[in-house]
C-alpha positions as CSV (number, residue, x, y, z in Angstrom):
1,M,88.9,234.6,-30.1
2,N,91.4,233.8,-27.4
3,F,91.1,230.9,-25.0
4,A,89.3,232.8,-22.2
5,A,86.7,233.7,-24.6
6,I,86.3,229.9,-24.7
7,A,86.1,229.2,-21.1
8,G,83.6,231.8,-20.7
9,L,81.5,229.9,-23.2
10,W,81.5,226.5,-21.6
11,A,79.6,228.2,-19.2
12,G,76.8,227.4,-21.2
13,L,76.7,223.6,-20.2
14,L,74.8,225.1,-16.8
15,A,71.9,224.8,-19.3
16,L,71.5,221.0,-18.7
17,P,70.8,220.7,-14.6
18,V,68.6,223.9,-15.3
19,I,66.4,221.4,-17.3
20,A,66.9,219.2,-15.1
21,L,65.9,220.6,-12.4
22,Y,63.0,222.3,-14.3
23,I,61.6,218.7,-14.6
24,L,62.2,217.5,-11.2
25,K,60.6,220.6,-10.0
26,I,57.3,219.7,-7.9
27,K,54.1,221.4,-9.5
28,R,51.7,220.7,-6.4
29,H,51.8,221.5,-2.7
30,R,50.3,218.1,-0.8
31,R,46.7,219.5,1.2
32,E,44.4,217.4,3.1
33,V,40.9,217.8,2.2
34,P,37.9,216.4,4.5
35,Y,36.3,214.8,1.0
36,L,38.7,213.5,-2.4
37,R,35.6,212.9,-4.6
38,L,34.6,215.8,-5.5
39,W,38.3,216.9,-6.6
40,Q,39.2,213.2,-8.1
41,D,38.4,214.3,-11.9
42,L,40.2,217.6,-12.0
43,V,43.1,216.4,-10.2
44,A,43.3,213.5,-13.1
45,D,43.4,216.1,-15.9
46,Q,46.0,217.6,-14.2
47,M,48.5,214.9,-13.7
48,F,52.2,215.0,-15.2
49,T,52.6,211.4,-16.3
50,T,55.3,211.7,-19.4
51,L,58.0,214.1,-19.8
52,F,56.2,215.8,-22.5
53,Q,53.4,216.6,-20.2
54,R,56.5,218.2,-17.9
55,L,57.2,220.7,-20.2
56,Q,54.4,221.8,-21.9
57,R,54.3,225.0,-19.5
58,W,57.6,226.2,-21.1
59,L,57.6,229.2,-20.4
60,S,59.1,229.5,-17.1
61,L,61.9,227.1,-18.7
62,L,62.0,229.3,-21.5
63,L,63.1,232.4,-19.2
64,Q,65.5,230.5,-17.0
65,L,67.3,229.5,-20.0
66,L,67.2,233.1,-21.5
67,I,68.5,234.8,-18.2
68,L,71.4,231.7,-18.3
69,A,72.1,232.9,-21.7
70,C,72.8,236.3,-21.1
71,L,75.1,235.4,-18.2
72,V,77.3,233.0,-20.2
73,G,77.5,235.8,-23.0
74,A,78.4,238.6,-20.6
75,L,81.1,236.1,-19.2
76,A,82.1,235.3,-22.8
77,V,82.7,238.7,-23.8
78,L,84.1,240.3,-20.8
79,T,86.7,237.5,-21.2
80,L,87.1,238.4,-24.9
81,S,87.5,242.2,-24.5
82,D,89.6,241.7,-21.4
83,S,89.0,245.4,-20.5
84,F,87.8,244.8,-17.1
85,L,91.5,244.1,-16.9
86,R,93.5,246.6,-19.1
87,E,93.1,249.9,-20.2
88,D,94.8,250.7,-23.3
89,S,96.5,253.8,-24.9
90,V,96.3,253.9,-28.4
91,V,98.1,256.4,-30.8
92,L,96.7,256.5,-34.7
93,V,99.6,257.2,-37.1
94,V,98.1,258.1,-40.1
95,D,100.5,258.4,-43.0
96,C,100.0,261.8,-45.0
97,G,102.8,261.7,-47.3
98,A,102.8,261.8,-51.0
99,S,102.2,258.2,-51.6
100,M,98.7,258.1,-49.9
101,N,97.5,260.2,-52.9
102,G,98.1,257.4,-55.1
103,R,95.3,254.8,-55.8
104,E,94.1,252.0,-53.4
105,K,93.8,249.8,-56.7
106,N,94.5,249.4,-60.2
107,A,91.7,251.1,-61.1
108,R,90.7,254.6,-62.4
109,D,87.9,255.1,-60.6
110,S,89.1,253.9,-56.8
111,R,90.1,256.2,-54.3
112,S,92.9,257.3,-52.6
113,R,95.1,255.4,-50.8
114,F,94.8,258.4,-47.6
115,E,91.1,258.5,-48.1
116,A,91.0,254.6,-46.9
117,A,93.6,255.3,-44.2
118,V,91.0,257.9,-43.0
119,A,88.3,255.4,-43.2
120,A,90.1,252.6,-41.4
121,A,90.8,255.3,-38.5
122,R,87.6,256.3,-38.1
123,E,86.2,252.7,-38.1
124,M,88.6,252.2,-35.0
125,V,87.5,255.2,-33.5
126,E,83.9,254.1,-33.4
127,G,84.5,250.4,-32.2
128,R,87.3,251.3,-29.8
129,S,86.6,250.3,-26.0
130,A,84.8,252.6,-23.6
131,E,88.0,252.5,-21.1
132,D,90.6,253.0,-24.0
133,E,92.1,256.3,-24.8
134,M,93.4,257.4,-28.0
135,A,95.2,260.2,-29.7
136,V,95.8,261.0,-33.5
137,V,98.8,261.6,-34.8
138,A,99.4,263.1,-38.9
139,A,102.5,261.3,-40.2
140,G,103.7,264.2,-42.8
141,A,107.2,266.1,-43.6
142,Q,106.8,267.1,-39.9
143,P,105.0,264.7,-37.2
144,E,101.6,266.8,-35.7
145,V,99.4,265.5,-32.8
146,L,95.9,266.6,-33.9
147,Q,94.3,265.0,-31.1
148,G,96.0,264.2,-27.2
149,F,95.0,261.4,-25.6
150,S,90.9,261.1,-25.1
151,R,87.8,259.0,-24.4
152,S,86.0,261.6,-26.2
153,T,84.3,260.0,-29.7
154,L,83.5,263.2,-30.3
155,R,87.2,264.6,-30.5
156,L,88.5,261.7,-32.1
157,R,86.1,262.1,-34.8
158,E,86.8,265.6,-35.1
159,A,90.8,265.0,-35.3
160,C,90.4,262.4,-38.3
161,D,88.3,264.7,-40.2
162,A,91.1,267.1,-40.0
163,L,93.7,264.8,-41.2
164,R,94.9,266.4,-44.9
165,V,97.2,264.7,-47.4
166,A,99.9,266.4,-48.7
167,P,102.4,266.2,-51.6
168,A,105.7,266.0,-49.8
169,S,107.5,263.2,-48.5
170,S,106.4,261.4,-44.6
171,D,108.6,260.5,-42.1
172,L,107.2,257.6,-40.6
173,R,110.2,257.2,-38.1
174,A,109.7,261.1,-36.7
175,A,106.2,260.2,-36.5
176,H,106.9,257.0,-34.8
177,R,109.5,258.9,-32.1
178,L,106.6,261.0,-31.6
179,A,103.8,258.8,-30.5
180,K,106.7,256.6,-28.3
181,D,106.8,260.3,-26.4
182,L,103.1,260.2,-26.1
183,L,103.3,256.7,-24.9
184,A,105.6,257.5,-22.4
185,D,104.3,256.7,-19.1
186,K,101.3,254.7,-20.3
187,K,100.9,251.1,-18.9
188,H,99.3,249.3,-22.0
189,P,100.9,251.4,-25.4
190,R,99.5,250.6,-28.6
191,I,100.5,252.3,-31.8
192,V,98.8,252.0,-35.3
193,L,100.0,252.8,-38.2
194,F,97.6,253.8,-41.3
195,T,100.1,253.7,-44.2
196,D,101.3,251.9,-47.2
197,A,104.6,250.1,-47.5
198,A,106.1,253.7,-47.0
199,G,109.3,252.5,-48.5
200,G,109.7,249.6,-46.1
201,A,109.3,251.8,-43.2
202,A,106.1,250.5,-41.9
203,A,107.2,246.7,-41.8
204,A,110.7,247.6,-40.3
205,L,108.8,249.7,-37.4
206,A,106.1,247.1,-36.7
207,D,108.8,244.2,-36.7
208,E,111.3,246.7,-34.4
209,D,108.9,247.4,-32.0
210,P,106.4,245.2,-30.3
211,N,104.0,247.8,-29.8
212,V,103.6,248.6,-33.3
213,R,100.5,247.2,-35.4
214,W,100.2,248.2,-39.2
215,R,97.2,248.5,-41.1
216,R,98.2,248.1,-44.5
217,V,96.4,250.3,-47.0
218,G,96.5,249.9,-50.8
219,E,97.5,247.5,-53.1
220,T,100.6,246.9,-55.5
221,V,99.7,249.8,-58.4
222,A,102.1,250.7,-61.3
223,N,103.7,254.0,-61.6
224,V,106.2,255.7,-63.8
225,G,107.9,258.8,-62.0
226,I,110.2,261.3,-62.7
227,V,113.0,261.2,-60.1
228,R,115.5,264.0,-61.5
229,F,115.2,267.1,-63.4
230,Q,117.8,269.7,-63.4
231,A,119.2,272.6,-65.1
232,R,122.9,272.9,-65.3
233,R,125.2,275.6,-67.2
234,N,128.7,274.4,-68.7
235,H,130.6,276.8,-68.2
236,G,133.8,275.4,-69.7
237,L,131.5,274.9,-73.2
238,G,129.4,277.6,-72.6
239,T,125.7,275.9,-73.0
240,D,122.9,274.9,-70.8
241,Y,121.6,271.1,-70.7
242,L,118.9,269.5,-68.8
243,L,119.2,266.3,-67.1
244,L,116.1,264.2,-67.0
245,V,115.7,260.3,-64.8
246,V,112.7,258.5,-65.3
247,K,111.5,255.2,-63.4
248,N,109.3,252.4,-64.1
249,F,108.2,251.3,-60.4
250,A,106.1,248.4,-61.5
251,S,107.6,244.5,-62.3
252,E,106.1,244.8,-65.8
253,P,107.3,246.9,-68.7
254,Q,105.5,250.2,-69.3
255,A,105.2,252.7,-72.1
256,C,104.6,256.4,-72.1
257,R,106.4,259.2,-73.7
258,V,108.2,262.6,-71.8
259,E,107.2,265.9,-73.1
260,I,110.2,268.7,-72.4
261,G,109.1,272.2,-72.5
262,F,110.3,275.2,-71.5
263,E,107.9,278.4,-71.0
264,G,105.2,277.1,-72.7
265,S,106.4,275.8,-75.8
266,T,107.4,272.5,-76.4
267,K,111.4,271.5,-77.0
268,R,110.9,267.8,-77.4
269,V,109.4,264.2,-77.0
270,L,110.7,261.6,-75.4
271,P,108.9,258.1,-76.2
272,L,109.9,255.8,-73.6
273,E,109.6,251.4,-73.3
274,L,110.6,251.0,-69.8
275,A,111.4,247.5,-68.9
276,A,110.5,246.3,-65.1
277,D,112.6,248.7,-62.5
278,A,114.4,249.9,-65.4
279,E,115.5,253.4,-65.3
280,F,115.7,256.2,-68.3
281,Q,118.5,259.0,-68.3
282,E,118.8,261.6,-70.8
283,T,121.0,264.3,-70.7
284,I,119.4,267.3,-73.5
285,P,121.6,269.9,-74.6
286,L,119.8,273.6,-74.9
287,T,120.5,277.0,-75.8
288,L,118.6,279.2,-73.3
289,P,120.5,282.6,-72.5
290,E,117.4,284.2,-71.8
291,G,116.7,281.4,-68.8
292,G,113.5,280.6,-67.3
293,F,111.6,277.3,-66.2
294,A,111.8,273.9,-68.1
295,K,109.1,271.3,-67.6
296,A,108.7,267.8,-68.3
297,E,105.7,265.7,-68.0
298,I,105.0,262.1,-68.4
299,V,102.0,261.2,-70.6
300,H,100.3,258.3,-70.9
301,D,98.6,256.6,-74.1
302,K,95.2,256.9,-74.2
303,S,93.1,253.4,-73.7
304,A,91.2,251.8,-76.0
305,D,88.0,253.6,-74.9
306,G,89.2,256.7,-75.3
307,S,90.1,257.2,-72.0
308,D,93.6,258.7,-70.2
309,G,96.4,256.1,-69.6
310,F,96.4,254.5,-66.0
311,D,99.2,255.7,-63.7
312,G,99.0,255.1,-59.9
313,L,100.8,258.8,-58.7
314,A,100.3,262.1,-60.6
315,L,102.6,264.0,-58.5
316,D,105.7,263.1,-60.0
317,D,104.3,263.0,-63.0
318,V,105.4,266.7,-63.6
319,A,108.7,268.3,-62.7
320,Y,110.4,271.4,-63.5
321,A,113.6,272.9,-63.6
322,A,115.2,276.5,-63.1
323,V,116.9,277.6,-65.8
324,P,119.3,280.5,-65.3
325,T,119.5,283.6,-67.2
326,A,123.2,283.9,-69.1
327,R,125.0,286.3,-67.5
328,L,127.5,288.8,-69.6
329,Y,130.8,289.6,-68.1
330,R,132.2,293.2,-67.9
331,V,136.2,292.8,-68.0
332,L,138.5,295.4,-67.5
333,L,141.7,294.8,-69.4
334,I,144.8,295.8,-68.0
335,A,147.7,295.5,-70.0
336,P,150.7,296.7,-72.3
337,P,149.8,298.3,-75.5
338,D,151.6,295.3,-77.2
339,A,149.4,292.9,-75.5
340,E,146.2,294.4,-75.7
341,A,145.2,293.7,-79.4
342,P,145.4,289.4,-78.7
343,F,143.6,289.6,-75.6
344,K,140.6,291.7,-77.0
345,A,140.3,289.0,-79.7
346,A,140.1,286.4,-77.2
347,L,137.4,288.5,-75.0
348,A,135.5,289.5,-78.5
349,A,135.7,285.5,-79.3
350,M,133.9,284.7,-76.2
351,G,130.9,287.2,-77.1
352,T,128.0,284.5,-75.2
353,L,130.3,285.1,-71.8
354,V,131.9,288.7,-72.0
355,D,129.9,292.1,-72.5
356,R,131.3,293.7,-75.2
357,E,129.6,297.2,-74.9
358,G,130.2,296.9,-70.7
359,S,134.3,295.5,-71.1
360,Q,136.9,298.3,-71.8
361,A,140.6,298.3,-71.6
362,M,142.8,301.1,-69.5
363,S,146.3,301.5,-68.6
364,L,147.7,300.6,-65.4
365,A,148.3,304.1,-64.7
366,A,144.3,305.2,-64.6
367,F,143.5,302.4,-62.9
368,A,145.9,303.3,-60.0
369,A,144.2,306.4,-59.9
370,N,140.9,305.4,-58.6
371,A,141.0,301.5,-57.9
372,E,138.7,300.9,-55.8
373,D,136.0,302.4,-57.4
374,T,137.0,301.5,-61.0
375,A,137.4,297.8,-59.8
376,A,133.6,298.1,-58.5
377,K,131.9,298.7,-62.0
378,F,133.6,295.3,-63.6
379,D,133.1,291.4,-63.0
380,L,136.8,290.9,-63.5
381,V,139.6,293.3,-64.0
382,L,142.2,291.5,-66.1
383,V,146.0,292.1,-65.8
384,V,148.4,290.9,-67.9
385,N,152.0,291.6,-67.9
386,Q,152.0,294.2,-65.1
387,Q,152.4,294.6,-61.6
388,V,149.9,296.5,-59.4
389,E,151.7,297.3,-56.1
390,S,148.1,297.0,-54.4
391,L,144.8,295.4,-55.2
392,P,141.3,297.1,-53.8
393,S,140.3,295.6,-51.1
394,R,137.0,294.7,-53.1
395,G,136.5,292.7,-56.4
396,C,137.9,290.1,-58.7
397,F,141.3,290.0,-60.2
398,L,143.0,287.9,-62.4
399,S,146.7,288.6,-62.5
400,I,149.1,287.1,-65.6
401,N,152.4,286.6,-65.3
402,A,152.6,289.3,-63.0
403,L,152.1,288.6,-58.7
404,P,150.4,291.8,-57.5
405,G,152.0,293.4,-54.1
406,G,150.3,292.6,-51.2
407,L,149.7,289.0,-51.6
408,P,151.3,286.3,-49.2
409,A,153.4,285.1,-51.5
410,K,156.9,285.6,-53.0
411,A,157.9,285.4,-57.0
412,L,160.8,282.9,-57.2
413,G,162.3,284.4,-60.4
414,V,161.7,282.8,-64.2
415,E,161.5,279.1,-65.0
416,T,162.1,278.6,-68.8
417,K,160.1,275.7,-70.8
418,P,158.1,274.4,-67.5
419,E,156.4,271.4,-67.7
420,L,152.8,272.3,-66.2
421,Q,150.8,269.7,-64.0
422,E,147.7,270.1,-62.0
423,A,148.2,270.7,-58.6
424,E,144.9,270.1,-57.5
425,A,142.4,267.8,-59.9
426,N,139.2,269.1,-58.5
427,H,139.4,272.6,-58.1
428,P,137.2,274.5,-59.9
429,L,139.6,276.4,-61.9
430,A,141.5,273.3,-63.2
431,R,138.4,271.8,-64.8
432,F,139.1,271.2,-68.7
433,L,142.6,272.6,-68.2
434,E,145.1,270.3,-70.4
435,P,148.4,271.4,-68.6
436,K,150.3,268.5,-70.4
437,S,149.3,270.4,-73.5
438,M,150.4,273.5,-72.4
439,R,153.7,274.7,-73.6
440,P,154.6,278.2,-72.3
441,S,158.3,279.6,-72.9
442,A,158.5,280.7,-69.7
443,A,156.9,280.7,-66.1
444,R,156.9,282.5,-62.8
445,P,156.5,280.4,-59.6
446,L,155.6,280.9,-56.3
447,D,156.9,280.7,-52.5
448,L,153.4,280.7,-51.0
449,S,152.7,281.8,-47.3
450,S,148.9,281.1,-47.9
451,G,146.6,280.1,-50.9
452,T,145.4,277.5,-52.8
453,P,147.6,276.2,-55.9
454,F,145.8,274.7,-59.0
455,L,148.8,274.5,-61.3
456,S,152.1,273.9,-60.9
457,S,155.3,272.8,-62.4
458,K,158.8,271.6,-60.7
459,A,160.0,274.8,-59.6
460,G,156.4,275.5,-57.8
461,P,153.1,276.6,-57.9
462,V,152.2,278.9,-60.8
463,G,148.4,279.0,-61.1
464,V,147.4,280.0,-57.2
465,V,144.0,281.5,-56.2
466,F,144.2,284.1,-52.9
467,Q,140.9,284.7,-51.5
468,T,139.4,286.7,-48.7
469,A,135.5,287.7,-47.6
470,T,135.5,290.7,-50.2
471,R,138.1,289.6,-52.6
472,K,139.2,287.2,-54.7
473,V,142.0,286.9,-56.8
474,V,143.5,284.2,-59.2
475,Y,147.6,284.4,-60.5
476,L,148.5,282.7,-63.5
477,G,152.5,282.9,-63.3
478,L,153.0,281.9,-67.5
479,D,154.1,283.9,-70.3
480,V,150.6,283.2,-72.1
481,L,151.4,285.6,-75.4
482,G,154.6,283.1,-76.1
483,D,152.3,279.9,-76.0
484,L,149.6,280.2,-79.2
485,F,147.8,277.1,-78.1
486,F,147.1,278.7,-74.7
487,L,145.3,281.9,-76.3
488,Q,143.4,279.7,-78.8
489,V,141.9,277.1,-76.8
490,A,143.2,277.3,-72.7
491,F,142.7,280.9,-72.2
492,P,138.9,281.1,-73.0
493,I,138.7,277.6,-70.8
494,L,140.5,279.4,-68.4
495,L,138.6,282.5,-68.3
496,R,135.0,280.5,-67.8
497,N,136.5,278.8,-65.1
498,V,137.4,282.1,-63.4
499,F,134.0,283.8,-64.1
500,G,132.6,280.5,-62.7
501,W,134.6,280.6,-59.5
502,V,134.5,284.3,-58.8
503,H,130.6,285.0,-59.4
504,E,128.5,281.6,-60.3
505,Q,129.1,280.0,-57.0
506,D,127.6,283.6,-55.7
507,S,125.0,284.0,-58.1
508,E,123.6,280.5,-56.9
509,L,121.7,282.2,-54.1
510,L,119.1,278.9,-53.8
511,Q,119.6,275.6,-54.9
512,P,118.3,274.3,-57.8
513,T,115.2,272.4,-56.6
514,Y,114.0,272.0,-53.3
515,R,111.5,268.6,-52.0
516,P,107.8,270.2,-50.7
517,G,108.2,271.5,-47.3
518,E,111.8,272.0,-47.3
519,V,113.0,275.7,-46.2
520,M,114.7,277.6,-48.4
521,R,117.3,279.5,-47.0
522,S,120.2,282.1,-48.9
523,R,123.0,280.5,-49.5
524,F,125.1,284.0,-49.3
525,T,124.8,287.1,-47.6
526,V,121.9,289.6,-49.2
527,A,122.1,293.4,-49.0
528,D,118.7,294.2,-49.0
529,A,116.5,294.7,-46.3
530,S,113.7,292.5,-47.8
531,V,113.0,290.2,-50.6
532,E,110.0,288.9,-52.7
533,V,109.6,285.6,-52.9
534,G,107.2,284.4,-55.7
535,W,105.4,281.0,-56.7
536,R,103.4,279.7,-59.0
537,H,101.8,276.2,-58.1
538,E,100.9,274.4,-61.4
539,A,98.8,271.7,-59.6
540,S,96.1,274.2,-58.3
541,R,97.4,277.1,-61.0
542,Q,97.8,279.5,-58.4
543,D,100.2,282.3,-58.4
544,G,101.2,284.4,-55.1
545,K,104.3,286.1,-53.4
546,R,105.2,287.9,-50.2
547,Q,107.6,289.9,-48.8
548,V,110.7,288.3,-46.3
549,P,112.5,290.2,-44.1
550,V,116.3,290.0,-44.2
551,A,118.1,289.3,-41.2
552,A,121.8,289.4,-40.8
553,G,122.1,289.3,-44.2
554,S,120.0,286.0,-45.0
555,F,116.6,285.2,-45.3
556,T,114.3,281.8,-45.2
557,F,110.9,280.9,-46.7
558,A,109.2,277.7,-45.5
559,D,105.8,277.9,-47.7
560,T,107.3,275.3,-50.0
561,G,104.5,272.6,-49.6
562,Q,103.1,272.8,-53.1
563,P,105.4,271.4,-56.1
564,G,105.8,274.3,-58.8
565,R,108.0,277.1,-59.4
566,Y,109.6,279.9,-56.8
567,W,111.6,282.6,-57.7
568,V,113.2,285.4,-55.1
569,R,113.7,288.8,-56.6
570,T,116.1,291.2,-55.0
571,A,117.1,294.9,-55.6
572,D,119.5,293.7,-59.0
573,R,118.4,290.3,-59.8
574,D,115.9,287.6,-60.1
575,F,116.6,283.9,-58.9
576,R,114.7,281.1,-59.6
577,T,114.1,277.5,-57.9
578,T,111.8,274.9,-58.0
579,V,110.2,272.5,-55.8
580,N,109.4,268.5,-56.9
581,L,108.9,265.6,-55.2
582,F,112.0,263.3,-56.7
583,D,111.4,260.7,-53.4
584,V,111.7,257.1,-54.8
585,S,110.1,255.9,-51.9
586,E,107.1,257.4,-52.6
587,S,107.3,257.0,-56.1
588,D,107.2,253.3,-55.4
589,L,103.6,252.5,-54.7
590,R,104.3,248.6,-54.7
591,M,103.4,246.6,-51.7
592,P,105.1,244.0,-50.1
593,E,103.6,240.1,-50.5
594,A,103.3,239.7,-46.6
595,E,100.1,240.2,-45.2
596,S,100.7,243.1,-42.5
597,T,99.5,242.6,-38.7
598,A,95.7,243.5,-39.1
599,D,94.5,241.7,-36.5
600,L,94.8,243.6,-33.2
601,D,93.9,243.2,-30.1
602,I,93.0,246.4,-29.2
603,E,89.4,245.8,-31.4
604,R,87.7,244.5,-28.8
605,A,84.6,246.9,-28.4
606,G,81.4,245.1,-29.4
607,F,78.7,247.1,-31.7
608,L,76.6,249.3,-29.5
609,F,78.2,252.9,-29.5
610,G,81.6,252.0,-29.3
611,R,81.0,250.5,-25.7
612,D,81.4,246.8,-24.5
613,L,77.9,244.5,-24.9
614,W,78.4,242.8,-21.2
615,P,76.6,245.2,-19.1
616,L,74.1,244.9,-21.6
617,L,73.5,241.4,-20.8
618,L,73.5,241.8,-17.5
619,L,71.0,244.2,-18.0
620,V,68.9,242.0,-19.6
621,A,69.3,238.9,-17.5
622,C,68.2,241.2,-14.3
623,G,64.7,242.4,-16.2
624,L,64.6,238.9,-17.3
625,W,64.7,237.4,-13.9
626,V,62.5,239.8,-12.8
627,L,59.8,239.1,-15.0
628,E,60.2,235.3,-14.4
629,W,59.6,236.2,-10.9
630,A,56.4,238.0,-11.3
631,L,55.2,235.6,-13.8
632,F,56.1,233.2,-11.3
633,H,53.7,234.9,-8.1
634,R,51.2,235.4,-10.2
635,R,51.1,232.0,-10.8
636,F,51.4,231.9,-14.7
637,T,54.5,229.6,-14.4
638,E,53.8,227.8,-11.8
């Protein structure tokens, strides 16, 4: 209650003069009569001689006091609501993000935070002042106006009923910007946020914007969540591994276990004892050449009564990782007869990477006769100690100890016993190579007009990549046959790096994982007219697929609102990806110690169907005045 309301209640002291005037009111009018004795006994019975006798006819006084009470009450309510001076424009922003799926309290049977937020929004709609207008905004991944400014309680109720919680991260600041845009031309703007801590965004917005009021929803709830789960292929070692990161979002230790599965079969079980705010990280090596989907799930031990263990948010207890299918590469070897045997042996030793049946050796003359068509049949053309006059315009090539014609470079001659060093340590082709351990008998450095070196000697670059839109060429100017170490160790590493650079970057059509609501976009040009996008939502056990058109070699797919497995099917390959929450701010269900701004100066309406009470009080006062007037003139209260 503010100062104006107290000032209104002081008007109740007017009851004192009303009572005084009533006591002093003359009850009989003087009349002269010819003979008084006949009336003497009757008049004596009706005389008012004491204060008690004056108050015996109390009905008139009661009606007057009731009239005064109604007038004072109307004045107090009027000054309390201030609605006769101001019309507020209020935007109700309801958080529909993933954390709102969490429990409101630390109890298994508690309602969700979203249900509590919607109930609070409905309460404000029902209790609003008749003069206030309200709008409803859903704060999800993209904010949405569900109802523009309206004074219709029915429309505002329908907007609250249309609110839906999502498994995606919410952008509370974007919703705040949208609300400010709606209030741009309003005289008395108000924004009410119905949300939990929202990663600190709610408190920050309430501090930054004086028109923002934060309605706090929920209490601190313990939660353990998966914040990262991803499959990667190590081309240098020829193995796969899964990276798992689990975090305890609680101020006390938590015990659980994580089950790692692949295509329905459990591969590993990791028991965890996590301290407060602790994070667990594990790299799990796997050999999964067939590819597929891996699943990580947090399982809490059952309690003493046999019920499932408590966890504040179920959305981050399950995560998926797309494991790409191992690809066998077809290699065309072009080498002199004396060099074929060692290279064939080296390629055969890489059976997990090289397609033995699809690979073959060919003479330089045979290749030159139909170079374009021949190169298109292989994933890599390996040329050793032979100079190709002109490389095809399309394809991937690795030329060793000979510079192909047509490249923007010039050979500087032969350098004997070169000392090698990395030209660019972060280049993909330099991974896992140790140049100081290589001791080639000779090198052929280049004078470059363009190209990117990754290996060099004192005389110049000896490892260079040349790349165009349709062709990738790797030049290695080393006499590798004179270095046994290179063929046994360095050559397999280099070849894996070459495959990774010329093919694997292009094979990653999709990101490894997306967040709910994030748009999938093709990462390289697709030749098909359309692609098929499929999905499986584990929470609802629903499968689906859709044909998505390809325009200018690319496509987009935006229906990623649900976590789960997704894949894109082109004419020749399947590409896997996943959708996971992986948002620390949504998984952290802890609330700040300080209370939110729950006492709002816009909650002014009384209980009368969302209307102010003062008009009713004035109406009652008028009715009582008419009743008192009628009773007086009928001499009931005389």
